[in-house]
N, CA, C, O and CB atoms as a CASP TS submission, in Angstrom:
PFRMAT TS
TARGET T0000
AUTHOR 0000-0000-0000
METHOD Language model
MODEL 1
PARENT N/A
ATOM      1  N   UNK     1      -0.112 -22.885  36.045  1.00  0.00           N
ATOM      2  CA  UNK     1      -1.185 -22.802  36.780  1.00  0.00           C
ATOM      3  C   UNK     1      -2.310 -22.990  35.434  1.00  0.00           C
ATOM      4  O   UNK     1      -2.277 -22.383  34.364  1.00  0.00           O
ATOM      5  CB  UNK     1      -1.200 -21.329  37.752  1.00  0.00           C
ATOM      6  N   UNK     2      -3.159 -23.892  35.822  1.00  0.00           N
ATOM      7  CA  UNK     2      -4.352 -24.177  35.108  1.00  0.00           C
ATOM      8  C   UNK     2      -5.392 -23.257  35.377  1.00  0.00           C
ATOM      9  O   UNK     2      -5.565 -22.927  36.550  1.00  0.00           O
ATOM     10  CB  UNK     2      -4.804 -25.456  35.371  1.00  0.00           C
ATOM     11  N   UNK     3      -6.345 -22.638  34.207  1.00  0.00           N
ATOM     12  CA  UNK     3      -7.210 -21.389  34.508  1.00  0.00           C
ATOM     13  C   UNK     3      -8.498 -22.313  35.397  1.00  0.00           C
ATOM     14  O   UNK     3      -8.736 -23.510  35.234  1.00  0.00           O
ATOM     15  CB  UNK     3      -7.812 -20.402  32.796  1.00  0.00           C
ATOM     16  N   UNK     4      -9.146 -21.459  36.264  1.00  0.00           N
ATOM     17  CA  UNK     4     -10.413 -22.036  36.746  1.00  0.00           C
ATOM     18  C   UNK     4     -11.444 -22.219  35.824  1.00  0.00           C
ATOM     19  O   UNK     4     -11.681 -21.342  34.993  1.00  0.00           O
ATOM     20  CB  UNK     4     -10.936 -21.293  37.730  1.00  0.00           C
ATOM     21  N   UNK     5     -12.138 -23.341  35.877  1.00  0.00           N
ATOM     22  CA  UNK     5     -13.116 -23.899  34.862  1.00  0.00           C
ATOM     23  C   UNK     5     -14.669 -22.903  35.032  1.00  0.00           C
ATOM     24  O   UNK     5     -15.612 -22.912  34.242  1.00  0.00           O
ATOM     25  CB  UNK     5     -13.365 -25.770  35.267  1.00  0.00           C
ATOM     26  N   UNK     6     -14.571 -22.260  36.050  1.00  0.00           N
ATOM     27  CA  UNK     6     -15.580 -21.262  36.440  1.00  0.00           C
ATOM     28  C   UNK     6     -15.635 -20.194  35.474  1.00  0.00           C
ATOM     29  O   UNK     6     -16.740 -19.789  35.113  1.00  0.00           O
ATOM     30  CB  UNK     6     -15.320 -20.692  37.781  1.00  0.00           C
ATOM     31  N   UNK     7     -14.596 -19.696  35.018  1.00  0.00           N
ATOM     32  CA  UNK     7     -14.400 -18.775  34.137  1.00  0.00           C
ATOM     33  C   UNK     7     -14.506 -18.958  32.712  1.00  0.00           C
ATOM     34  O   UNK     7     -14.533 -18.055  31.877  1.00  0.00           O
ATOM     35  CB  UNK     7     -13.372 -18.370  34.371  1.00  0.00           C
ATOM     36  N   UNK     8     -14.570 -20.320  32.480  1.00  0.00           N
ATOM     37  CA  UNK     8     -14.766 -20.646  30.902  1.00  0.00           C
ATOM     38  C   UNK     8     -15.818 -20.140  29.929  1.00  0.00           C
ATOM     39  O   UNK     8     -15.627 -19.761  28.774  1.00  0.00           O
ATOM     40  CB  UNK     8     -14.958 -21.962  30.790  1.00  0.00           C
ATOM     41  N   UNK     9     -16.945 -20.199  30.591  1.00  0.00           N
ATOM     42  CA  UNK     9     -18.217 -19.266  29.910  1.00  0.00           C
ATOM     43  C   UNK     9     -17.524 -17.712  29.957  1.00  0.00           C
ATOM     44  O   UNK     9     -17.039 -17.229  30.980  1.00  0.00           O
ATOM     45  CB  UNK     9     -19.957 -19.336  31.027  1.00  0.00           C
ATOM     46  N   UNK    10     -17.583 -16.973  28.525  1.00  0.00           N
ATOM     47  CA  UNK    10     -17.370 -15.603  28.288  1.00  0.00           C
ATOM     48  C   UNK    10     -18.177 -14.814  29.273  1.00  0.00           C
ATOM     49  O   UNK    10     -17.654 -13.918  29.937  1.00  0.00           O
ATOM     50  CB  UNK    10     -17.709 -15.241  26.879  1.00  0.00           C
ATOM     51  N   UNK    11     -19.399 -15.122  29.375  1.00  0.00           N
ATOM     52  CA  UNK    11     -20.268 -14.044  30.193  1.00  0.00           C
ATOM     53  C   UNK    11     -19.786 -14.123  31.594  1.00  0.00           C
ATOM     54  O   UNK    11     -20.006 -13.109  32.256  1.00  0.00           O
ATOM     55  CB  UNK    11     -21.941 -14.330  30.162  1.00  0.00           C
ATOM     56  N   UNK    12     -19.441 -14.675  31.935  1.00  0.00           N
ATOM     57  CA  UNK    12     -18.663 -14.904  33.566  1.00  0.00           C
ATOM     58  C   UNK    12     -17.431 -14.054  33.443  1.00  0.00           C
ATOM     59  O   UNK    12     -17.338 -13.230  34.354  1.00  0.00           O
ATOM     60  CB  UNK    12     -18.095 -16.721  34.009  1.00  0.00           C
ATOM     61  N   UNK    13     -16.626 -14.038  32.709  1.00  0.00           N
ATOM     62  CA  UNK    13     -15.477 -13.399  32.755  1.00  0.00           C
ATOM     63  C   UNK    13     -16.015 -11.845  32.370  1.00  0.00           C
ATOM     64  O   UNK    13     -15.424 -10.900  32.894  1.00  0.00           O
ATOM     65  CB  UNK    13     -14.349 -14.120  31.747  1.00  0.00           C
ATOM     66  N   UNK    14     -16.903 -11.642  31.645  1.00  0.00           N
ATOM     67  CA  UNK    14     -17.344  -9.998  31.070  1.00  0.00           C
ATOM     68  C   UNK    14     -18.129  -9.617  32.506  1.00  0.00           C
ATOM     69  O   UNK    14     -18.120  -8.442  32.871  1.00  0.00           O
ATOM     70  CB  UNK    14     -18.672  -9.902  29.313  1.00  0.00           C
ATOM     71  N   UNK    15     -18.699 -10.474  33.180  1.00  0.00           N
ATOM     72  CA  UNK    15     -19.570 -10.115  34.375  1.00  0.00           C
ATOM     73  C   UNK    15     -18.618  -9.773  35.256  1.00  0.00           C
ATOM     74  O   UNK    15     -18.778  -8.607  35.616  1.00  0.00           O
ATOM     75  CB  UNK    15     -20.527 -11.205  34.950  1.00  0.00           C
ATOM     76  N   UNK    16     -17.490 -10.413  35.866  1.00  0.00           N
ATOM     77  CA  UNK    16     -16.431 -10.379  36.726  1.00  0.00           C
ATOM     78  C   UNK    16     -15.678  -9.163  36.538  1.00  0.00           C
ATOM     79  O   UNK    16     -15.358  -8.494  37.520  1.00  0.00           O
ATOM     80  CB  UNK    16     -15.624 -11.510  36.579  1.00  0.00           C
ATOM     81  N   UNK    17     -15.293  -8.735  35.096  1.00  0.00           N
ATOM     82  CA  UNK    17     -14.742  -7.580  34.644  1.00  0.00           C
ATOM     83  C   UNK    17     -15.268  -6.519  35.012  1.00  0.00           C
ATOM     84  O   UNK    17     -14.692  -5.581  35.564  1.00  0.00           O
ATOM     85  CB  UNK    17     -14.673  -7.518  33.493  1.00  0.00           C
ATOM     86  N   UNK    18     -16.642  -6.619  34.669  1.00  0.00           N
ATOM     87  CA  UNK    18     -17.688  -5.389  34.780  1.00  0.00           C
ATOM     88  C   UNK    18     -17.660  -4.908  36.221  1.00  0.00           C
ATOM     89  O   UNK    18     -17.467  -3.746  36.580  1.00  0.00           O
ATOM     90  CB  UNK    18     -19.299  -5.831  34.379  1.00  0.00           C
ATOM     91  N   UNK    19     -17.903  -6.082  37.080  1.00  0.00           N
ATOM     92  CA  UNK    19     -17.865  -5.848  38.568  1.00  0.00           C
ATOM     93  C   UNK    19     -16.810  -4.933  38.939  1.00  0.00           C
ATOM     94  O   UNK    19     -17.022  -3.868  39.520  1.00  0.00           O
ATOM     95  CB  UNK    19     -17.672  -7.117  39.336  1.00  0.00           C
ATOM     96  N   UNK    20     -15.487  -5.425  38.544  1.00  0.00           N
ATOM     97  CA  UNK    20     -14.252  -4.486  39.031  1.00  0.00           C
ATOM     98  C   UNK    20     -14.454  -3.232  38.400  1.00  0.00           C
ATOM     99  O   UNK    20     -14.413  -2.229  39.113  1.00  0.00           O
ATOM    100  CB  UNK    20     -12.741  -5.027  38.636  1.00  0.00           C
ATOM    101  N   UNK    21     -14.673  -3.114  37.134  1.00  0.00           N
ATOM    102  CA  UNK    21     -14.622  -1.692  36.681  1.00  0.00           C
ATOM    103  C   UNK    21     -15.778  -0.938  37.340  1.00  0.00           C
ATOM    104  O   UNK    21     -15.599   0.280  37.337  1.00  0.00           O
ATOM    105  CB  UNK    21     -14.712  -1.577  35.087  1.00  0.00           C
ATOM    106  N   UNK    22     -17.022  -1.386  37.954  1.00  0.00           N
ATOM    107  CA  UNK    22     -18.055  -0.434  38.373  1.00  0.00           C
ATOM    108  C   UNK    22     -17.290  -0.232  39.946  1.00  0.00           C
ATOM    109  O   UNK    22     -17.369   0.890  40.445  1.00  0.00           O
ATOM    110  CB  UNK    22     -19.879  -1.135  38.307  1.00  0.00           C
ATOM    111  N   UNK    23     -16.625  -1.224  40.638  1.00  0.00           N
ATOM    112  CA  UNK    23     -15.956  -0.976  41.664  1.00  0.00           C
ATOM    113  C   UNK    23     -15.213   0.080  41.618  1.00  0.00           C
ATOM    114  O   UNK    23     -15.344   0.972  42.456  1.00  0.00           O
ATOM    115  CB  UNK    23     -15.339  -1.869  41.966  1.00  0.00           C
ATOM    116  N   UNK    24     -14.318   0.141  40.629  1.00  0.00           N
ATOM    117  CA  UNK    24     -13.182   1.160  40.465  1.00  0.00           C
ATOM    118  C   UNK    24     -13.757   2.589  40.131  1.00  0.00           C
ATOM    119  O   UNK    24     -13.273   3.650  40.526  1.00  0.00           O
ATOM    120  CB  UNK    24     -12.164   0.689  39.265  1.00  0.00           C
ATOM    121  N   UNK    25     -14.804   2.447  39.384  1.00  0.00           N
ATOM    122  CA  UNK    25     -15.553   3.992  39.242  1.00  0.00           C
ATOM    123  C   UNK    25     -16.107   4.262  40.596  1.00  0.00           C
ATOM    124  O   UNK    25     -16.041   5.426  40.990  1.00  0.00           O
ATOM    125  CB  UNK    25     -16.921   4.086  38.049  1.00  0.00           C
ATOM    126  N   UNK    26     -16.547   3.523  41.228  1.00  0.00           N
ATOM    127  CA  UNK    26     -17.157   3.771  42.473  1.00  0.00           C
ATOM    128  C   UNK    26     -16.126   4.621  43.496  1.00  0.00           C
ATOM    129  O   UNK    26     -16.423   5.679  44.051  1.00  0.00           O
ATOM    130  CB  UNK    26     -17.592   2.339  43.078  1.00  0.00           C
ATOM    131  N   UNK    27     -14.888   3.932  43.610  1.00  0.00           N
ATOM    132  CA  UNK    27     -13.907   4.419  44.308  1.00  0.00           C
ATOM    133  C   UNK    27     -13.303   5.628  43.814  1.00  0.00           C
ATOM    134  O   UNK    27     -12.827   6.436  44.611  1.00  0.00           O
ATOM    135  CB  UNK    27     -13.044   3.513  44.451  1.00  0.00           C
ATOM    136  N   UNK    28     -13.277   5.837  42.509  1.00  0.00           N
ATOM    137  CA  UNK    28     -12.615   7.261  41.940  1.00  0.00           C
ATOM    138  C   UNK    28     -13.677   7.941  42.427  1.00  0.00           C
ATOM    139  O   UNK    28     -13.559   8.413  43.558  1.00  0.00           O
ATOM    140  CB  UNK    28     -12.295   7.537  40.211  1.00  0.00           C
ATOM    141  N   UNK    29     -14.616   8.089  41.874  1.00  0.00           N
ATOM    142  CA  UNK    29     -15.912   9.152  42.036  1.00  0.00           C
ATOM    143  C   UNK    29     -16.254   9.402  43.453  1.00  0.00           C
ATOM    144  O   UNK    29     -16.418  10.595  43.708  1.00  0.00           O
ATOM    145  CB  UNK    29     -17.317   8.584  41.338  1.00  0.00           C
ATOM    146  N   UNK    30     -16.403   8.588  44.428  1.00  0.00           N
ATOM    147  CA  UNK    30     -16.777   8.812  45.661  1.00  0.00           C
ATOM    148  C   UNK    30     -15.710   8.787  46.829  1.00  0.00           C
ATOM    149  O   UNK    30     -15.981   8.970  48.016  1.00  0.00           O
ATOM    150  CB  UNK    30     -17.736   7.933  45.864  1.00  0.00           C
ATOM    151  N   UNK    31     -14.552   8.551  46.347  1.00  0.00           N
ATOM    152  CA  UNK    31     -13.426   8.378  47.654  1.00  0.00           C
ATOM    153  C   UNK    31     -12.226   9.239  47.017  1.00  0.00           C
ATOM    154  O   UNK    31     -11.580  10.094  47.621  1.00  0.00           O
ATOM    155  CB  UNK    31     -12.845   6.481  48.055  1.00  0.00           C
ATOM    156  N   UNK    32     -12.076   8.897  45.852  1.00  0.00           N
ATOM    157  CA  UNK    32     -10.783   9.595  45.299  1.00  0.00           C
ATOM    158  C   UNK    32      -9.331   8.654  45.249  1.00  0.00           C
ATOM    159  O   UNK    32      -9.377   7.555  44.698  1.00  0.00           O
ATOM    160  CB  UNK    32     -10.511  10.930  46.311  1.00  0.00           C
ATOM    161  N   UNK    33      -8.239   9.075  45.763  1.00  0.00           N
ATOM    162  CA  UNK    33      -7.215   8.161  45.621  1.00  0.00           C
ATOM    163  C   UNK    33      -6.842   7.661  47.283  1.00  0.00           C
ATOM    164  O   UNK    33      -6.371   8.378  48.165  1.00  0.00           O
ATOM    165  CB  UNK    33      -5.908   8.936  44.741  1.00  0.00           C
ATOM    166  N   UNK    34      -7.154   6.452  47.360  1.00  0.00           N
ATOM    167  CA  UNK    34      -7.388   5.701  48.350  1.00  0.00           C
ATOM    168  C   UNK    34      -6.495   4.388  48.510  1.00  0.00           C
ATOM    169  O   UNK    34      -5.877   4.119  47.481  1.00  0.00           O
ATOM    170  CB  UNK    34      -8.690   5.448  48.256  1.00  0.00           C
ATOM    171  N   UNK    35      -6.345   3.737  49.302  1.00  0.00           N
ATOM    172  CA  UNK    35      -6.084   2.165  49.121  1.00  0.00           C
ATOM    173  C   UNK    35      -7.098   1.389  48.338  1.00  0.00           C
ATOM    174  O   UNK    35      -6.761   0.368  47.739  1.00  0.00           O
ATOM    175  CB  UNK    35      -6.023   1.465  50.490  1.00  0.00           C
ATOM    176  N   UNK    36      -8.304   1.826  48.322  1.00  0.00           N
ATOM    177  CA  UNK    36      -9.096   0.794  47.761  1.00  0.00           C
ATOM    178  C   UNK    36      -9.282   1.123  46.422  1.00  0.00           C
ATOM    179  O   UNK    36      -9.871   0.359  45.657  1.00  0.00           O
ATOM    180  CB  UNK    36     -10.358   0.588  48.430  1.00  0.00           C
ATOM    181  N   UNK    37      -8.847   2.152  46.089  1.00  0.00           N
ATOM    182  CA  UNK    37      -9.058   2.706  44.593  1.00  0.00           C
ATOM    183  C   UNK    37      -7.773   1.836  43.811  1.00  0.00           C
ATOM    184  O   UNK    37      -7.948   1.305  42.715  1.00  0.00           O
ATOM    185  CB  UNK    37      -8.863   4.707  44.473  1.00  0.00           C
ATOM    186  N   UNK    38      -6.427   1.778  44.571  1.00  0.00           N
ATOM    187  CA  UNK    38      -5.458   1.088  43.775  1.00  0.00           C
ATOM    188  C   UNK    38      -5.917  -0.484  43.826  1.00  0.00           C
ATOM    189  O   UNK    38      -5.844  -1.193  42.823  1.00  0.00           O
ATOM    190  CB  UNK    38      -3.911   1.362  44.367  1.00  0.00           C
ATOM    191  N   UNK    39      -6.284  -0.850  44.796  1.00  0.00           N
ATOM    192  CA  UNK    39      -7.013  -2.473  45.078  1.00  0.00           C
ATOM    193  C   UNK    39      -7.814  -2.892  43.800  1.00  0.00           C
ATOM    194  O   UNK    39      -7.629  -3.877  43.085  1.00  0.00           O
ATOM    195  CB  UNK    39      -8.270  -2.495  46.507  1.00  0.00           C
ATOM    196  N   UNK    40      -8.948  -1.689  43.669  1.00  0.00           N
ATOM    197  CA  UNK    40      -9.664  -2.196  42.638  1.00  0.00           C
ATOM    198  C   UNK    40      -9.061  -1.861  41.163  1.00  0.00           C
ATOM    199  O   UNK    40      -9.520  -2.457  40.189  1.00  0.00           O
ATOM    200  CB  UNK    40     -11.033  -1.690  42.811  1.00  0.00           C
ATOM    201  N   UNK    41      -8.241  -1.095  41.047  1.00  0.00           N
ATOM    202  CA  UNK    41      -7.583  -0.850  39.841  1.00  0.00           C
ATOM    203  C   UNK    41      -6.549  -2.239  39.426  1.00  0.00           C
ATOM    204  O   UNK    41      -6.353  -2.648  38.281  1.00  0.00           O
ATOM    205  CB  UNK    41      -6.733   0.607  40.060  1.00  0.00           C
ATOM    206  N   UNK    42      -5.996  -2.782  40.638  1.00  0.00           N
ATOM    207  CA  UNK    42      -5.204  -3.876  40.474  1.00  0.00           C
ATOM    208  C   UNK    42      -5.993  -5.321  40.126  1.00  0.00           C
ATOM    209  O   UNK    42      -5.506  -6.284  39.533  1.00  0.00           O
ATOM    210  CB  UNK    42      -4.411  -3.952  41.741  1.00  0.00           C
ATOM    211  N   UNK    43      -7.319  -5.193  40.651  1.00  0.00           N
ATOM    212  CA  UNK    43      -8.325  -6.158  40.397  1.00  0.00           C
ATOM    213  C   UNK    43      -8.810  -6.383  38.796  1.00  0.00           C
ATOM    214  O   UNK    43      -8.991  -7.443  38.196  1.00  0.00           O
ATOM    215  CB  UNK    43      -9.500  -5.719  41.259  1.00  0.00           C
ATOM    216  N   UNK    44      -8.963  -4.907  38.302  1.00  0.00           N
ATOM    217  CA  UNK    44      -9.258  -4.813  36.823  1.00  0.00           C
ATOM    218  C   UNK    44      -8.210  -5.277  36.153  1.00  0.00           C
ATOM    219  O   UNK    44      -8.326  -6.237  35.391  1.00  0.00           O
ATOM    220  CB  UNK    44      -9.555  -3.492  36.323  1.00  0.00           C
ATOM    221  N   UNK    45      -7.081  -4.661  36.353  1.00  0.00           N
ATOM    222  CA  UNK    45      -5.712  -4.867  35.563  1.00  0.00           C
ATOM    223  C   UNK    45      -5.355  -6.590  35.544  1.00  0.00           C
ATOM    224  O   UNK    45      -4.912  -7.164  34.549  1.00  0.00           O
ATOM    225  CB  UNK    45      -4.337  -3.903  36.457  1.00  0.00           C
ATOM    226  N   UNK    46      -5.630  -7.215  36.773  1.00  0.00           N
ATOM    227  CA  UNK    46      -5.531  -8.534  36.578  1.00  0.00           C
ATOM    228  C   UNK    46      -6.587  -9.381  35.979  1.00  0.00           C
ATOM    229  O   UNK    46      -6.303 -10.472  35.486  1.00  0.00           O
ATOM    230  CB  UNK    46      -5.269  -8.981  37.653  1.00  0.00           C
ATOM    231  N   UNK    47      -7.944  -8.861  36.006  1.00  0.00           N
ATOM    232  CA  UNK    47      -8.858  -9.731  35.201  1.00  0.00           C
ATOM    233  C   UNK    47      -8.596  -9.178  33.757  1.00  0.00           C
ATOM    234  O   UNK    47      -8.535 -10.088  32.931  1.00  0.00           O
ATOM    235  CB  UNK    47     -10.511  -9.632  35.686  1.00  0.00           C
ATOM    236  N   UNK    48      -8.455  -8.146  33.333  1.00  0.00           N
ATOM    237  CA  UNK    48      -8.079  -7.832  31.835  1.00  0.00           C
ATOM    238  C   UNK    48      -6.887  -8.833  31.288  1.00  0.00           C
ATOM    239  O   UNK    48      -6.917  -9.549  30.287  1.00  0.00           O
ATOM    240  CB  UNK    48      -7.534  -6.192  31.719  1.00  0.00           C
ATOM    241  N   UNK    49      -5.940  -8.681  32.152  1.00  0.00           N
ATOM    242  CA  UNK    49      -4.588  -9.690  31.563  1.00  0.00           C
ATOM    243  C   UNK    49      -4.967 -11.021  31.639  1.00  0.00           C
ATOM    244  O   UNK    49      -4.822 -11.677  30.608  1.00  0.00           O
ATOM    245  CB  UNK    49      -3.114  -9.614  32.458  1.00  0.00           C
ATOM    246  N   UNK    50      -5.489 -11.662  32.775  1.00  0.00           N
ATOM    247  CA  UNK    50      -5.989 -13.098  32.814  1.00  0.00           C
ATOM    248  C   UNK    50      -6.964 -13.417  31.837  1.00  0.00           C
ATOM    249  O   UNK    50      -6.703 -14.353  31.082  1.00  0.00           O
ATOM    250  CB  UNK    50      -6.570 -13.436  34.088  1.00  0.00           C
ATOM    251  N   UNK    51      -8.132 -12.763  31.697  1.00  0.00           N
ATOM    252  CA  UNK    51      -9.059 -13.426  30.875  1.00  0.00           C
ATOM    253  C   UNK    51      -9.156 -13.053  29.390  1.00  0.00           C
ATOM    254  O   UNK    51      -9.930 -13.661  28.651  1.00  0.00           O
ATOM    255  CB  UNK    51     -10.285 -13.249  31.450  1.00  0.00           C
ATOM    256  N   UNK    52      -8.319 -11.984  28.917  1.00  0.00           N
ATOM    257  CA  UNK    52      -8.341 -11.649  27.673  1.00  0.00           C
ATOM    258  C   UNK    52      -7.007 -11.395  27.266  1.00  0.00           C
ATOM    259  O   UNK    52      -7.107 -11.391  26.039  1.00  0.00           O
ATOM    260  CB  UNK    52      -9.179 -10.623  27.449  1.00  0.00           C
ATOM    261  N   UNK    53      -5.780 -11.173  27.553  1.00  0.00           N
ATOM    262  CA  UNK    53      -4.721 -10.919  26.964  1.00  0.00           C
ATOM    263  C   UNK    53      -3.702 -12.063  27.142  1.00  0.00           C
ATOM    264  O   UNK    53      -2.810 -12.119  26.295  1.00  0.00           O
ATOM    265  CB  UNK    53      -4.303  -9.697  27.389  1.00  0.00           C
ATOM    266  N   UNK    54      -3.712 -13.040  28.188  1.00  0.00           N
ATOM    267  CA  UNK    54      -3.120 -13.871  28.460  1.00  0.00           C
ATOM    268  C   UNK    54      -3.383 -15.192  27.676  1.00  0.00           C
ATOM    269  O   UNK    54      -2.662 -16.163  27.904  1.00  0.00           O
ATOM    270  CB  UNK    54      -3.232 -13.857  29.622  1.00  0.00           C
ATOM    271  N   UNK    55      -4.206 -15.252  26.927  1.00  0.00           N
ATOM    272  CA  UNK    55      -4.715 -16.497  26.315  1.00  0.00           C
ATOM    273  C   UNK    55      -5.027 -17.855  27.199  1.00  0.00           C
ATOM    274  O   UNK    55      -4.919 -18.956  26.661  1.00  0.00           O
ATOM    275  CB  UNK    55      -3.710 -16.845  25.313  1.00  0.00           C
ATOM    276  N   UNK    56      -5.410 -17.730  28.549  1.00  0.00           N
ATOM    277  CA  UNK    56      -5.750 -18.868  29.278  1.00  0.00           C
ATOM    278  C   UNK    56      -7.234 -19.344  29.040  1.00  0.00           C
ATOM    279  O   UNK    56      -7.487 -20.537  29.210  1.00  0.00           O
ATOM    280  CB  UNK    56      -5.501 -18.579  30.712  1.00  0.00           C
ATOM    281  N   UNK    57      -8.255 -18.445  28.645  1.00  0.00           N
ATOM    282  CA  UNK    57      -9.465 -18.714  28.497  1.00  0.00           C
ATOM    283  C   UNK    57      -9.968 -18.707  26.497  1.00  0.00           C
ATOM    284  O   UNK    57      -9.474 -17.884  25.726  1.00  0.00           O
ATOM    285  CB  UNK    57     -10.194 -17.504  29.577  1.00  0.00           C
ATOM    286  N   UNK    58     -10.745 -19.528  26.155  1.00  0.00           N
ATOM    287  CA  UNK    58     -11.193 -19.450  25.017  1.00  0.00           C
ATOM    288  C   UNK    58     -12.282 -18.036  24.597  1.00  0.00           C
ATOM    289  O   UNK    58     -13.146 -17.616  25.367  1.00  0.00           O
ATOM    290  CB  UNK    58     -11.776 -20.782  24.917  1.00  0.00           C
ATOM    291  N   UNK    59     -12.061 -17.587  23.526  1.00  0.00           N
ATOM    292  CA  UNK    59     -12.643 -16.198  23.393  1.00  0.00           C
ATOM    293  C   UNK    59     -14.216 -16.412  23.152  1.00  0.00           C
ATOM    294  O   UNK    59     -14.971 -15.515  23.525  1.00  0.00           O
ATOM    295  CB  UNK    59     -11.912 -15.334  22.102  1.00  0.00           C
ATOM    296  N   UNK    60     -14.667 -17.402  22.631  1.00  0.00           N
ATOM    297  CA  UNK    60     -15.982 -17.942  22.544  1.00  0.00           C
ATOM    298  C   UNK    60     -16.295 -19.505  22.819  1.00  0.00           C
ATOM    299  O   UNK    60     -15.557 -20.399  22.406  1.00  0.00           O
ATOM    300  CB  UNK    60     -16.394 -17.631  21.245  1.00  0.00           C
ATOM    301  N   UNK    61     -17.284 -19.694  23.444  1.00  0.00           N
ATOM    302  CA  UNK    61     -17.632 -21.056  23.911  1.00  0.00           C
ATOM    303  C   UNK    61     -17.449 -21.914  22.600  1.00  0.00           C
ATOM    304  O   UNK    61     -17.682 -21.616  21.429  1.00  0.00           O
ATOM    305  CB  UNK    61     -19.201 -21.149  24.565  1.00  0.00           C
ATOM    306  N   UNK    62     -16.941 -23.117  23.182  1.00  0.00           N
ATOM    307  CA  UNK    62     -16.547 -24.220  21.826  1.00  0.00           C
ATOM    308  C   UNK    62     -18.128 -24.786  21.388  1.00  0.00           C
ATOM    309  O   UNK    62     -19.014 -24.813  22.241  1.00  0.00           O
ATOM    310  CB  UNK    62     -15.303 -25.891  22.440  1.00  0.00           C
ATOM    311  N   UNK    63     -18.334 -25.151  20.228  1.00  0.00           N
ATOM    312  CA  UNK    63     -19.707 -25.741  19.699  1.00  0.00           C
ATOM    313  C   UNK    63     -19.870 -27.081  20.509  1.00  0.00           C
ATOM    314  O   UNK    63     -19.042 -27.991  20.540  1.00  0.00           O
ATOM    315  CB  UNK    63     -19.708 -26.049  17.945  1.00  0.00           C
ATOM    316  N   UNK    64     -21.165 -27.042  21.204  1.00  0.00           N
ATOM    317  CA  UNK    64     -21.634 -28.401  21.483  1.00  0.00           C
ATOM    318  C   UNK    64     -22.043 -29.495  20.663  1.00  0.00           C
ATOM    319  O   UNK    64     -22.672 -29.242  19.635  1.00  0.00           O
ATOM    320  CB  UNK    64     -22.507 -28.291  22.111  1.00  0.00           C
ATOM    321  N   UNK    65     -21.742 -30.833  21.011  1.00  0.00           N
ATOM    322  CA  UNK    65     -22.478 -31.740  19.868  1.00  0.00           C
ATOM    323  C   UNK    65     -23.802 -32.004  20.191  1.00  0.00           C
ATOM    324  O   UNK    65     -24.299 -32.022  21.317  1.00  0.00           O
ATOM    325  CB  UNK    65     -21.834 -33.133  19.630  1.00  0.00           C
ATOM    326  N   UNK    66     -24.425 -32.243  18.942  1.00  0.00           N
ATOM    327  CA  UNK    66     -25.789 -32.349  19.177  1.00  0.00           C
ATOM    328  C   UNK    66     -26.378 -33.717  19.498  1.00  0.00           C
ATOM    329  O   UNK    66     -27.585 -33.835  19.711  1.00  0.00           O
ATOM    330  CB  UNK    66     -26.414 -31.843  18.086  1.00  0.00           C
TER
END
């Protein structure tokens, strides 16, 4: 499966992961152990794996020709 081109810019991957981490923090602080806490944790784990560990996306934007 090819990675989605929308996530090619590194800032979009970081913003998506940041949103997942904030969601997880909110669930842990306000709710505790609930189904949504595990859903948020799964989203964070998937984002970390897919965006940074699996090697699907470049770590920096390629140089653009002038």
